[in-house]
C-alpha positions as CSV (number, residue, x, y, z in Angstrom):
1,M,31.8,181.0,74.7
2,S,34.4,182.0,72.0
3,D,34.5,185.6,70.6
4,I,32.9,184.7,67.3
5,A,30.3,182.7,69.1
6,M,29.4,185.9,71.0
7,I,29.2,187.9,68.0
8,R,26.9,185.4,66.2
9,A,24.8,185.2,69.4
10,A,24.6,189.0,69.2
11,R,23.3,188.8,65.6
12,D,20.7,186.3,66.7
13,R,19.4,188.5,69.4
14,I,19.4,191.5,67.2
15,G,17.5,189.8,64.4
16,N,15.6,192.1,62.3
17,H,15.8,195.0,64.8
18,A,18.9,196.4,63.1
19,R,19.3,197.2,59.4
20,R,21.6,195.1,57.1
21,T,23.4,197.9,55.5
22,P,24.7,197.3,51.9
23,L,28.0,197.7,50.4
24,L,28.2,200.7,48.1
25,S,30.6,201.7,45.2
26,S,31.3,204.4,42.7
27,P,33.7,204.5,39.8
28,F,34.5,208.1,40.7
29,L,35.5,207.0,44.2
30,D,37.6,204.1,42.6
31,E,39.5,206.4,40.6
32,I,40.5,208.7,43.4
33,A,41.4,205.7,45.6
34,G,43.3,204.0,42.9
35,R,41.7,200.6,43.5
36,R,38.3,199.1,44.0
37,L,36.6,200.9,47.0
38,F,33.5,199.7,48.7
39,V,31.7,201.6,51.5
40,K,29.8,200.1,54.2
41,P,27.3,202.9,55.1
42,E,26.3,202.4,58.9
43,C,25.1,205.9,58.6
44,L,21.9,204.2,57.3
45,Q,21.6,202.2,60.5
46,L,18.8,202.9,63.0
47,T,19.6,206.2,65.0
48,G,22.0,207.0,62.1
49,S,24.9,204.9,63.3
50,F,26.4,201.5,64.1
51,K,26.0,202.2,67.8
52,F,22.5,200.7,67.9
53,R,23.8,197.2,67.2
54,G,26.0,197.3,70.2
55,A,23.3,199.0,72.5
56,W,20.8,196.3,71.5
57,S,23.2,193.5,72.1
58,A,24.1,194.8,75.6
59,I,20.6,195.7,76.7
60,S,19.0,192.4,75.3
61,V,21.5,190.1,77.2
62,L,20.3,191.6,80.6
63,D,17.7,189.7,82.6
64,E,14.3,191.5,82.7
65,A,14.6,192.7,86.4
66,T,18.0,194.4,85.7
67,R,16.7,196.1,82.6
68,A,13.5,197.2,84.4
69,R,15.6,199.2,86.9
70,G,16.9,201.3,84.0
71,I,20.0,201.8,81.6
72,L,22.8,204.5,81.9
73,A,25.2,205.4,79.3
74,F,27.6,208.3,78.5
75,S,28.4,209.4,74.9
76,S,29.0,212.4,72.6
77,G,25.8,211.3,70.8
78,N,25.8,208.1,68.6
79,H,26.0,205.6,71.6
80,A,23.6,207.8,73.4
81,Q,21.0,207.7,70.6
82,G,21.6,203.9,70.1
83,V,21.0,203.2,73.8
84,A,18.2,205.5,73.9
85,L,16.2,203.8,71.2
86,A,17.2,200.3,72.2
87,A,16.1,201.0,75.8
88,R,12.8,202.4,74.4
89,M,12.2,199.4,72.2
90,H,12.8,197.2,75.3
91,G,10.3,199.3,77.3
92,V,12.9,200.5,79.9
93,P,14.0,203.9,81.0
94,A,17.5,205.3,80.1
95,V,19.6,208.1,81.5
96,I,22.4,209.3,79.0
97,I,25.4,211.6,80.1
98,M,26.4,213.8,77.3
99,P,29.0,216.6,76.8
100,A,27.5,219.9,76.8
101,D,29.4,220.7,73.4
102,A,28.0,217.7,71.8
103,P,26.2,218.5,68.4
104,R,22.8,219.9,69.0
105,L,21.3,217.3,66.7
106,K,22.5,214.4,68.8
107,I,21.3,215.9,72.1
108,E,17.9,216.5,70.6
109,N,17.5,213.1,69.0
110,T,18.7,211.4,72.3
111,R,15.9,213.3,74.2
112,A,13.4,212.5,71.4
113,Y,14.0,208.8,71.8
114,G,12.8,209.1,75.3
115,A,16.0,209.2,77.4
116,E,16.9,211.7,80.2
117,V,20.0,213.6,79.2
118,V,22.5,214.8,81.7
119,L,25.0,217.2,80.3
120,Y,28.6,217.8,81.6
121,D,31.7,219.8,80.7
122,R,34.2,217.3,79.0
123,Q,37.1,219.7,79.7
124,K,36.6,219.8,83.5
125,E,34.5,216.8,84.4
126,D,35.1,213.1,84.3
127,R,32.3,211.3,82.5
128,D,33.3,207.9,84.0
129,A,33.1,209.3,87.5
130,I,29.7,210.8,86.7
131,G,28.6,207.5,85.3
132,E,29.7,205.5,88.4
133,R,28.0,208.0,90.7
134,L,24.5,208.0,89.0
135,S,24.8,204.2,88.5
136,T,25.1,203.8,92.2
137,E,22.6,206.5,93.3
138,R,19.9,205.2,90.9
139,N,20.7,201.6,90.8
140,L,21.0,201.7,87.0
141,T,23.0,199.4,84.8
142,L,25.8,201.2,82.8
143,V,26.1,200.2,79.1
144,R,29.7,201.4,78.3
145,P,30.3,202.8,74.7
146,F,33.0,200.4,73.8
147,D,34.7,198.6,76.8
148,D,31.9,195.9,77.1
149,I,32.1,192.6,75.6
150,H,28.5,192.5,74.7
151,V,28.8,195.8,72.9
152,V,31.8,194.7,71.1
153,A,29.9,191.6,70.0
154,G,27.0,193.7,68.7
155,Q,29.3,195.9,66.7
156,G,31.0,192.7,65.3
157,T,27.8,192.1,63.5
158,V,29.0,194.7,61.0
159,G,32.0,192.4,60.2
160,L,29.8,189.4,59.8
161,E,27.8,191.5,57.1
162,I,31.1,192.6,55.4
163,A,32.4,189.0,55.0
164,E,29.0,187.8,53.6
165,Q,28.7,190.8,51.2
166,A,32.4,190.6,50.1
167,K,31.9,186.9,49.3
168,E,29.0,187.9,47.1
169,E,31.2,190.4,45.3
170,G,34.1,187.7,44.8
171,I,36.4,189.5,47.2
172,A,38.9,187.3,49.0
173,R,41.5,189.8,50.1
174,A,40.8,193.3,51.2
175,E,41.9,196.0,53.9
176,V,38.8,197.2,55.9
177,L,39.2,200.7,57.0
178,V,37.2,201.5,60.1
179,P,36.7,204.8,62.1
180,C,38.1,204.2,65.6
181,G,37.3,206.0,68.8
182,G,37.6,203.5,71.8
183,G,37.9,200.6,69.4
184,G,34.5,198.8,69.9
185,L,33.6,198.8,66.1
186,T,37.2,198.2,65.1
187,S,37.8,195.2,67.4
188,G,34.2,193.8,66.8
189,I,34.9,193.8,62.9
190,A,38.4,192.4,63.4
191,L,37.2,189.5,65.4
192,A,34.3,188.7,62.9
193,L,36.7,189.0,60.0
194,E,39.3,186.8,61.6
195,A,36.8,184.0,61.6
196,D,34.8,184.7,58.5
197,A,37.2,186.4,56.1
198,P,40.8,185.8,57.3
199,G,42.1,187.3,54.0
200,F,41.0,190.6,55.2
201,R,42.9,193.1,57.4
202,V,41.4,195.8,59.7
203,R,42.9,199.3,59.8
204,P,41.9,201.7,62.5
205,C,41.3,205.3,61.2
206,E,41.5,208.5,63.3
207,P,41.7,212.2,63.1
208,Q,44.9,214.1,63.7
209,G,45.7,214.9,67.3
210,F,43.5,212.1,68.6
211,D,45.4,209.0,67.1
212,D,45.6,207.1,70.3
213,T,45.0,203.8,68.9
214,T,47.5,204.4,66.0
215,R,50.2,205.4,68.6
216,S,49.2,202.7,70.9
217,L,49.6,200.0,68.2
218,V,53.1,201.4,67.6
219,S,54.2,201.4,71.2
220,G,52.4,198.1,72.2
221,R,50.7,199.9,75.2
222,I,47.6,202.1,75.8
223,E,48.6,205.8,74.8
224,R,46.4,208.6,75.7
225,N,45.4,211.7,73.8
226,P,46.8,215.0,75.1
227,A,43.4,216.8,74.6
228,L,39.8,215.8,74.9
229,G,38.3,218.1,72.4
230,G,39.2,220.3,69.5
231,S,38.4,218.4,66.4
232,I,35.2,218.2,64.5
233,C,35.3,214.5,64.5
234,D,33.4,214.4,67.8
235,A,32.0,210.9,67.4
236,I,35.4,209.4,67.8
237,L,37.2,211.8,70.4
238,T,37.9,209.3,73.2
239,P,40.7,209.7,75.8
240,A,42.4,206.3,75.0
241,P,41.6,202.8,73.5
242,G,39.6,200.5,75.8
243,N,41.1,197.9,78.1
244,V,38.7,195.4,76.5
245,T,39.2,196.5,73.0
246,F,42.9,197.3,72.7
247,P,44.1,193.7,73.2
248,I,41.9,192.7,70.2
249,T,43.1,195.6,68.0
250,S,46.7,195.0,68.9
251,R,46.5,191.3,68.0
252,L,44.4,191.6,64.8
253,C,44.8,195.0,63.3
254,G,47.1,196.5,60.8
255,P,48.9,199.9,61.3
256,G,46.4,202.9,62.0
257,L,45.8,205.7,59.4
258,V,45.5,209.3,60.3
259,V,43.6,212.0,58.4
260,S,43.0,215.8,58.9
261,D,39.7,217.5,59.7
262,D,39.6,219.0,56.2
263,E,40.2,215.5,54.7
264,A,37.2,214.3,56.6
265,L,35.2,217.1,55.4
266,K,36.3,216.3,51.8
267,A,35.2,212.8,52.2
268,M,31.8,213.8,53.6
269,V,31.3,215.8,50.3
270,L,32.3,212.9,48.1
271,A,30.2,210.5,49.9
272,F,27.2,212.8,49.5
273,T,27.9,213.7,45.7
274,R,29.0,210.1,44.7
275,L,27.2,207.7,46.9
276,K,24.2,210.0,47.9
277,I,24.7,209.3,51.6
278,V,25.2,211.7,54.6
279,V,28.2,211.0,56.8
280,E,29.5,212.9,59.9
281,P,33.1,214.0,60.2
282,G,34.3,211.3,62.5
283,A,32.5,208.6,60.6
284,A,34.1,209.9,57.4
285,V,37.8,209.3,58.5
286,A,37.9,205.8,57.1
287,L,36.6,206.9,53.6
288,A,39.1,209.9,53.8
289,A,41.9,207.6,54.4
290,A,40.9,205.3,51.5
291,L,40.9,208.3,49.2
292,F,43.8,210.5,50.5
293,R,46.1,208.0,52.1
294,K,46.1,205.5,49.3
295,D,49.9,204.9,49.4
296,E,49.4,203.6,52.8
297,V,46.9,201.1,51.9
298,K,47.8,197.7,50.3
299,G,46.0,195.5,47.8
300,D,43.5,196.0,45.0
301,T,40.4,196.3,47.2
302,V,39.6,198.4,50.2
303,I,36.3,198.5,52.2
304,A,35.8,201.7,54.2
305,V,33.0,201.8,57.0
306,T,31.1,205.1,57.3
307,S,30.1,204.7,60.8
308,G,27.4,207.4,61.4
309,G,25.5,210.4,59.7
310,N,24.5,212.4,62.5
311,V,25.9,215.7,61.5
312,D,24.6,219.3,62.3
313,A,23.1,221.0,59.2
314,D,25.4,224.0,59.6
315,L,28.4,221.9,59.4
316,F,27.3,219.8,56.6
317,A,26.5,223.1,54.7
318,E,30.1,224.3,55.5
319,A,31.5,221.1,54.1
320,L,29.5,221.5,50.9
321,R,30.4,225.3,50.7
322,R,34.2,224.8,51.0
323,F,34.6,221.3,49.1
324,G,31.5,220.7,47.0
């Protein structure tokens, strides 16, 4: 099965279980960006992020006996919530491994969706090793956050929607800016647009100090981040690009874009005041790049994905206080 065929098959399995999020725009944001700017608000997706798409895709492709034994995932929060809800909707148990310093809202929401949460210290413990151990001990099926072809296919449905909506807007060429952690969303969108909107180019967006994909695209090999924490952009703090995702991004994506934490906070405030949406810091880096790295973006149209909206109230209030 071809890559685009897998994405279309994932869309068929997802059906109406996920929301078709709109394309939003604001003349105020266009003026700052210096071009037409459209925003794809996956913060409005079920569980507050695009991760529900990939989780549903990966769980729905399993046979019933495998699903019934239970699902395992590790995540700082958004993948956790996506898997927890998708598992509950399939009527199967889920165990989620989460860093102890993940935003409280994300931990609480994951438990509220019915999952068992196992906390770990991301500075001292290896989440992959914990996942492999629990998977073996409990005979659970691990749904990885990005390095899984069915997860990538599910995230690629965002790209199918962007292609359809851009066509409705009469957009034939654009740069598509995507928040990038392990690269599941970035690579899925890139595969979908390669087939359905070949005039579009995907650009991965990352926070300063955690620009592993940007550096990897320059060197041509997988580069790792020197630290595992220390940015407010928790949703996209991954150690390195994925083995499944990097070959796709290296083939299809343009150069990465890197923004500061403060620029992500400013973009959160502008999304709230101009588009009336709530975006978390890691999910705001693509919008921040569209607004504050405009000299590095080409063309007269840019589409920025805001990938999630699960931000703690205190941090959101701080952003509004500083930049509102």
